ChimeraX commands (.cxc) that place a marker at each C-alpha (Angstrom):
marker #1 position 0.00,0.00,0.00 radius 0.5
marker #1 position 2.79,2.40,0.87 radius 0.5
marker #1 position 4.56,1.84,-2.45 radius 0.5
marker #1 position 1.33,2.47,-4.36 radius 0.5
marker #1 position 0.65,5.67,-2.41 radius 0.5
marker #1 position 4.20,6.89,-2.87 radius 0.5
marker #1 position 4.07,6.12,-6.59 radius 0.5
marker #1 position 0.81,8.02,-7.00 radius 0.5
marker #1 position 2.12,10.97,-4.99 radius 0.5
marker #1 position 5.30,11.04,-7.05 radius 0.5
marker #1 position 3.44,10.70,-10.36 radius 0.5
marker #1 position 0.89,13.41,-9.63 radius 0.5
marker #1 position 3.54,15.82,-8.31 radius 0.5
marker #1 position 5.73,15.18,-11.36 radius 0.5
marker #1 position 2.85,15.58,-13.83 radius 0.5
marker #1 position 1.90,18.94,-12.32 radius 0.5
marker #1 position 5.37,20.23,-13.12 radius 0.5
marker #1 position 6.60,20.83,-9.59 radius 0.5
marker #1 position 10.32,21.06,-9.02 radius 0.5
marker #1 position 12.45,18.14,-7.86 radius 0.5
marker #1 position 12.55,19.28,-4.23 radius 0.5
marker #1 position 8.76,19.66,-4.06 radius 0.5
marker #1 position 8.20,16.28,-5.70 radius 0.5
marker #1 position 10.47,14.65,-3.10 radius 0.5
marker #1 position 8.72,16.46,-0.23 radius 0.5
marker #1 position 5.26,15.40,-1.42 radius 0.5
marker #1 position 6.39,11.81,-1.92 radius 0.5
marker #1 position 7.78,11.55,1.62 radius 0.5
marker #1 position 4.77,13.36,3.11 radius 0.5
marker #1 position 2.34,10.86,1.58 radius 0.5
marker #1 position 4.12,7.99,3.33 radius 0.5
marker #1 position 4.26,9.78,6.68 radius 0.5
marker #1 position 0.56,10.69,6.58 radius 0.5
marker #1 position -0.45,7.08,5.95 radius 0.5
marker #1 position 1.43,5.91,9.04 radius 0.5
marker #1 position 0.07,8.68,11.24 radius 0.5
marker #1 position -3.49,8.11,10.06 radius 0.5
marker #1 position -3.30,4.38,10.84 radius 0.5
marker #1 position -2.06,5.03,14.38 radius 0.5
marker #1 position -4.59,7.83,14.98 radius 0.5
marker #1 position -7.59,5.77,13.87 radius 0.5
marker #1 position -6.56,2.82,16.03 radius 0.5
marker #1 position -5.92,4.85,19.18 radius 0.5
marker #1 position -8.67,7.51,19.06 radius 0.5
marker #1 position -11.32,6.80,21.73 radius 0.5
marker #1 position -14.22,7.65,19.41 radius 0.5
marker #1 position -12.99,5.37,16.64 radius 0.5
marker #1 position -11.33,2.03,17.47 radius 0.5
marker #1 position -9.87,2.81,20.91 radius 0.5
marker #1 position -7.65,-0.27,20.68 radius 0.5
marker #1 position -3.99,-0.08,21.70 radius 0.5
marker #1 position -3.51,-3.50,20.09 radius 0.5
marker #1 position -4.63,-2.12,16.74 radius 0.5
marker #1 position -1.90,0.53,16.87 radius 0.5
marker #1 position 0.77,-2.18,16.51 radius 0.5
marker #1 position 0.24,-2.69,12.73 radius 0.5
marker #1 position 0.41,1.09,12.26 radius 0.5
marker #1 position 3.66,1.25,14.21 radius 0.5
marker #1 position 5.17,-1.65,12.24 radius 0.5
marker #1 position 3.99,-0.05,9.02 radius 0.5
marker #1 position 5.59,3.20,10.16 radius 0.5
marker #1 position 8.96,1.49,10.54 radius 0.5
marker #1 position 8.68,-0.24,7.18 radius 0.5
marker #1 position 7.59,3.03,5.59 radius 0.5
marker #1 position 11.05,4.47,6.14 radius 0.5
marker #1 position 12.55,1.64,4.11 radius 0.5
marker #1 position 10.14,2.05,1.18 radius 0.5
marker #1 position 9.86,5.84,1.38 radius 0.5
marker #1 position 13.46,6.67,0.48 radius 0.5
marker #1 position 13.31,8.77,-2.70 radius 0.5
marker link #1:1,2 radius 0.2
marker link #1:2,3 radius 0.2
marker link #1:3,4 radius 0.2
marker link #1:4,5 radius 0.2
marker link #1:5,6 radius 0.2
marker link #1:6,7 radius 0.2
marker link #1:7,8 radius 0.2
marker link #1:8,9 radius 0.2
marker link #1:9,10 radius 0.2
marker link #1:10,11 radius 0.2
marker link #1:11,12 radius 0.2
marker link #1:12,13 radius 0.2
marker link #1:13,14 radius 0.2
marker link #1:14,15 radius 0.2
marker link #1:15,16 radius 0.2
marker link #1:16,17 radius 0.2
marker link #1:17,18 radius 0.2
marker link #1:18,19 radius 0.2
marker link #1:19,20 radius 0.2
marker link #1:20,21 radius 0.2
marker link #1:21,22 radius 0.2
marker link #1:22,23 radius 0.2
marker link #1:23,24 radius 0.2
marker link #1:24,25 radius 0.2
marker link #1:25,26 radius 0.2
marker link #1:26,27 radius 0.2
marker link #1:27,28 radius 0.2
marker link #1:28,29 radius 0.2
marker link #1:29,30 radius 0.2
marker link #1:30,31 radius 0.2
marker link #1:31,32 radius 0.2
marker link #1:32,33 radius 0.2
marker link #1:33,34 radius 0.2
marker link #1:34,35 radius 0.2
marker link #1:35,36 radius 0.2
marker link #1:36,37 radius 0.2
marker link #1:37,38 radius 0.2
marker link #1:38,39 radius 0.2
marker link #1:39,40 radius 0.2
marker link #1:40,41 radius 0.2
marker link #1:41,42 radius 0.2
marker link #1:42,43 radius 0.2
marker link #1:43,44 radius 0.2
marker link #1:44,45 radius 0.2
marker link #1:45,46 radius 0.2
marker link #1:46,47 radius 0.2
marker link #1:47,48 radius 0.2
marker link #1:48,49 radius 0.2
marker link #1:49,50 radius 0.2
marker link #1:50,51 radius 0.2
marker link #1:51,52 radius 0.2
marker link #1:52,53 radius 0.2
marker link #1:53,54 radius 0.2
marker link #1:54,55 radius 0.2
marker link #1:55,56 radius 0.2
marker link #1:56,57 radius 0.2
marker link #1:57,58 radius 0.2
marker link #1:58,59 radius 0.2
marker link #1:59,60 radius 0.2
marker link #1:60,61 radius 0.2
marker link #1:61,62 radius 0.2
marker link #1:62,63 radius 0.2
marker link #1:63,64 radius 0.2
marker link #1:64,65 radius 0.2
marker link #1:65,66 radius 0.2
marker link #1:66,67 radius 0.2
marker link #1:67,68 radius 0.2
marker link #1:68,69 radius 0.2
marker link #1:69,70 radius 0.2
view
């Protein structure tokens, strides 16, 4: 999922004609937002409120750094 999101972020930023630095920033930001969203949904009391469900988000967050290197 992270590779697909990064690829889409990179492709859209490149197609809009943004500079290299902006394309890189958008690509990294897409990966970081996915991790943060997964942890937030799992830990928010009004949503899942499950500390156990934050574990996949945390693992994904660690793996994101490996796949999110531009």
